[in-house]
Structure formats: structure tokens, C-alpha cells
N, C-alpha and C positions, 0 to 999 in steps of 0.2 A: 588722348593719351587717360586714363582712367584708373583710377585707384580706391582700395576700399581699405576700413580698417577694422579690427578686432574690440569690442569694448568688453569688459565685463565691470559687477562691482558685488558686493555682499550686502544680506537686509541678513537682520535676527530676528528673531523672537524667541520667547522663554516658554517652557512647557514645564507644568506641576512636578515635584518629587514623584518619582515610583518606588514602592515598596513590594519585594516580592521574597519569600521566606518557605522554606521546605525542609522537611528533616525525613528520614528514611532509618530503618534499621533490621538487620535479618540478620542469617548466619548457615553458614557451610564449611563443607570440607573438600578440599582437591589433593590426593594423593600421588603424587610421585615418582614414588620411590617402586612402586610395582615394575618386575621386568618385562612383561605384558602391559601390550596397549590396553587402555583404561575400556569398558565396556559400556553400552548407554543403557543404561534400568529401562524398561518397557520399552525401548527404540525413543525415549523422550530425551529434545537437548537436555546440553548439560546446563543450561541455564534455566530449565524448566522449574516453578515454582509449584511443590505441591501442597496439597492441603494438609496441615497439620497433624495428629494422629495423638501424640503425648505434647502436651504444654505443663511444665516445668515449672513450681513458683518458687521464686527466690523468698526467703524471710529469713529476717534478722537470726533467727534463732538455728538455724540451716547448719552445719558444720559444714564441716570436711569429709567425711563418714557418710552425710546425705548424699551427698557431691557424686563420690566413689560406688554407694551403692544403687544409686540413680540409672549408674555410667552400666553398672555392672547387670542391670535388670533389662538395660536398651541392645546388651550385646548379646544375652540370652532369646531377647525375642526377634533382634536378626539375623540371629543363626535358626532361629526356627518358622521364624516367616520369612524366607528368600524375597517374596515379592513387594517386602515394606524396604528394603536395603535403604533407597535412596533418602527416605521420610527419618528412618531410625540412625542415619547415618548423620544428616545434617542435626539433629535432637542430640547427640552425642557430643558434635563440635558446638553447639550451642551451650550444654551443662559445662565441660570442661573451657568454653572461653569466660565464662561466668566464676568457676570456679579461679581461672589465673588471674579474673579481676581482684576476686577477693583477696586475694594474695599478694596481689602490687605487683606482678608479672605481668600484665595486660603489655602487646605490644600492637602497633599498629598493622595490619594486613591486608595487602594492596588488592589480594585476589577475594576477599572477601566484601569489600567493598566497592569491589566493580559489578561482582555477583548481586550486591546488594539495591543497586544503583539499576539492575538492568532488571531486577523484579518490581522494583518497583516502575521504573517507568512500564513496562511491559502490562502491569496490572492497571495501574490508571491510569494510562493514556494509551497504549498501542491497542486494548481489549477494547477500553470506552471509547473511542473513535474509529470504529471499521471502515465506515466513508472514509473518512480524512486519508489512511494508509491506503486503503482502498485506492485511489486517485492516485497517488502520490508514486503508486506500485507501476504506473502507466507513464511516470511523466513529471517532469517538475516546468514550473514557469514563474520563477519568481519576479512580483517585482522590484524585488532593492537589488542593487550588489552593496555589499558595506566592507570599506576598509576599518578595521578595529584591532586595537593592541592585542598583545598574548598573552599581557599580564592575567593573570587569573582571578582577579575581582571586576573585571571587566566585560565578564561575556555580552556581544549584545543583542543574544537572544531572550536573557532573562533579565537585562537593561530594558529594554523596548517590547518584551513579551511577544515576541515573532515565533510564530507557529511552525511548525515542519513544511516547507514548501514555498513559504514564505522570503525569503534572503539568501542572496550566495554570499557564501560570508567568506574572506580572506583575512586572514590573522598574522601579526608579525611584532615587530619590533617597533613600539613606540607609530604602529597604526601609520606606516608611510607610505607614499605613493611614490618609486622614482618616474622621470621621465624615461620617455620613449626610448627604446636603447636594444635592439633584437636579440643582443648578446648577453649583455653583461645580465639584466632585468628580465629575463625572457621566462622566467616563472609569472611574476607577476603580470606581463605582458600577456599572455596565454589565456590567465584568469580573467581578463579586462576583456580580449578579444572574444574569449569565450562568452562573458556575461552577456554583452552588447549585442554581438553581430546571431548568437545562436541562440541562448535565453530569452533575448529581447528583452531586457531589464528597461524599467525607466528610470531606475532614479538610482545612483551611485551617491555613498553615502561614506564621508570618511569622520572617524569618531575619536577624539579626541580623549584624556581624561586626568584626573586629577593625580600627584603624585605618581608621574611617570617618570618610574629609571630609566628610560631610554632618553629622554627629554633630559635628566638632570646630568647624563652622563655625556650628550650633546654641546652642553651647555658648559660642558667639563673638560671639555678638548683646550688643549693648550693652543695659546693662539700660533705659534709654532707648525700647530700640527700634527706632532708628534702622535704616536697612539700605542696601547699597552695589551691590544686581543688584536686577537686573527680576525675576526669577524664585525663584532658589533660597534665598534666605531666608525670602520669604514659603511657601514651600512647608514648609519643616522645622522653621516655628513651630507645624506640625503638633502635634511632640512638644513643643512649649515646658513641659508639666506633668512630663516628665520632667527637662527641664533644673533645674524650681524644687525638686524632691524631690533631686535629684542636690546640688544649690547649698544646701541643708539639710541635707542627711544627712553629704555626704561635704567639709564645709567648710574641713576644714584639708587634704585630701587632696592631693597636685600637680596640676597641668591634666592632663595625660596619664591620672590614675588615674580623675581627673573624667571625661573623655572614657568612658572603657572601660564606668565607673557607666552612663554616660548608654544607652552603645547597646544594653547588657541592657536595660535603663529605657523605654526608646523603643519596645522589645518590644512590652515588656507593655500602653506606649500602647495601641498600635497596633491590640493582641489587647482594648483594652475600647472601641476605636472600633467593632471589627467588632459587636459588641452592639447598636448602633445603631441597625444594619442590620435591618427587620423580618423579613425570611425566616432571615436567621443567627441569630436569638431564637429563629424559628419550631423549624429544622431544630434545634437544641439542646435545647430541651423535647421535642420527638419523640425525641432521641436517636439522630436520622439522619446528624447533621454533630457533628465536635470541631474543638475548636479550642486551636493547638499554638504554644508561641514555639521559638526556636533560636537557639544562637549560635555561629557558625564560626569559629575562631583561628587564622588560616591562618599568624598567628608562631610558636603551636604545634602547630599539627596536632591541635587538638581540635576536639569540637562536642558542645556543651551541649542537652539538651532537655527541656521540662519545657509540661505541660497545663493549660489551664484547665479548672475542672469549674464547671457552671452547673445552677442547678436552680431551680424556685420548691419555698420553703417552706410548708408546711400552714396553708389556712385557717386565721384566728382569727375565732370570733365573740364581739362584745362587748353 
């Protein structure tokens, strides 16, 4: 008779704070009131970024009449020079937006924001890295699979400066990984299976973060298990073991500190849940796969990283 036992432990290290800033601005127009489908100018993509022809300069002494005169001039140019339609239309929208801002009536335009973002991406990244995007057009071979929170403040590609093609990313509430379940959490299972068996990732990283609303929700679930949401509380219950441990070991700490502890402990629960996937265990045994936990504190600007060491102990004969 022989037996084998599974052992795993966590080791940690610290990484210096990471910083990254960027800013963009551009203007465009979308006409959705025409009865006929919009036509592309010169057969260019909708998000094409033509070179500017007219650059209006805003001055403190420039009043409403100056704006209206400029717009009238551009409209005349638009009528006379049909081939300049795309550029002139964008400039008209730019001046109109500046006039609205001056009058205190400016509102957020989601379409403009997305167009601005794409134009910046195409000019500053896509067009400046043709070899990278050429290779990516042939396929992907990321080294990392990353589980991160859906929180808008913690995009892992920004925090860890991942380039396109480096990380296969899954984001959800509180960056949780459920245990193996072919029916209840098949979406997560499919992502892990694809990453491990088809993309052959070498690292799976689960990254928690400070001020996590999902973890706060988990810590706030009543002891009787009652819920008030359709999905959120049922989802975060995946890490109930983390809550139980924190409530026991940190009972005397204030609630915010308990939440911070749970943000890290929930990562460990997710790492443990990854071991319930047979293809993950196989990769760990063969040493083709590694599991890591991370914690990003955007209040302090710091990042922690630790590993899960997995192995089989020698068999014993009795």
C-alpha cells in the first residue's frame, strides 16, 4: 500500500511602486439622424485621423461672434470642397465644443472619448510598432494568465505594463477564481482550460487590490447568509473561507483593516481553488506552470507578489 500527499506554501516578495500616466484629447462628430446609412469619406475607416488643415486658436478675447463666424466659414469650405468634408466636419465639432465649454454647457460625450482613445492608440502605438502588431496578427502566445478585478482603477496591463500579447486576462468582481465546476462557473473554467491547454501559459497570477468593493461586500454579508442582490453576493461567496479566517484571526481589528486582510486572503483562496482544476495540477506537477498571488495598493502605490509552491511528497510503503 502506498500513499502520496500534496503540499503547498506561499512565499512573498515586494516590488517597488509603479507609476504610469497618459493623457489624450481629440474631437470628432457622429451624425445619427440621417435617414440613409452614413458614407465613408475616401473609403477611410470611421476612426481615421486625417491631418489637420485648420487649427483655430482660442483666446480670452474671442467671443461668441468669433466662434460663429469661424463655423460659418468652415461650413462654406465644406460646401465648396467636398473632399475636405471629414476634416472640416471634425473642426466644426471642435469649435462647437469649445463654445459650449465657454458657455458652461459642456457634457461628456462617450463616442468622442472612444474615438479620441482609438486615434491616440493608432498613432502612438499601432503605427509605431508595426512588427509587434504584425506578429500578433498571426496568433498569440502569452506567458501570463491574469485574474484581476473589474475595478476601473486596477487595469493589470497598466499596473504591470503588459504589452499586447503578453497576458491573457480575465477580470471579474474581486478577482475571484471559483473551484472547478463544469456547470455553475463554466465561463471561468473555459478561460483557464484555454489558457493552460491551448495557449500554454507559464504563469497564472491572481491580483487583489486595495479598497475593493467586492471584498467589502463579502465582509458585509450577514451571518445568516441572506442576500440583497441578484448576482454579486452569490459570486463573492466564493471566498467565504477568506472571510471566516479574517473574522477569526483579526476580530479585534477595525472593519477597514479586516477588509484589507481579506483582500489578500481571498487571493490565497483563489490560488487554492485553481488546484481543483486537473489540467492546472498537471502543469504544476510537470513544472510547466506556476501560480502566483499579487496585491496592488493604489493608495500607497505599491505591489506585492508571492508564489504558491506545489509538489508531491515521496510515496510511502506500509
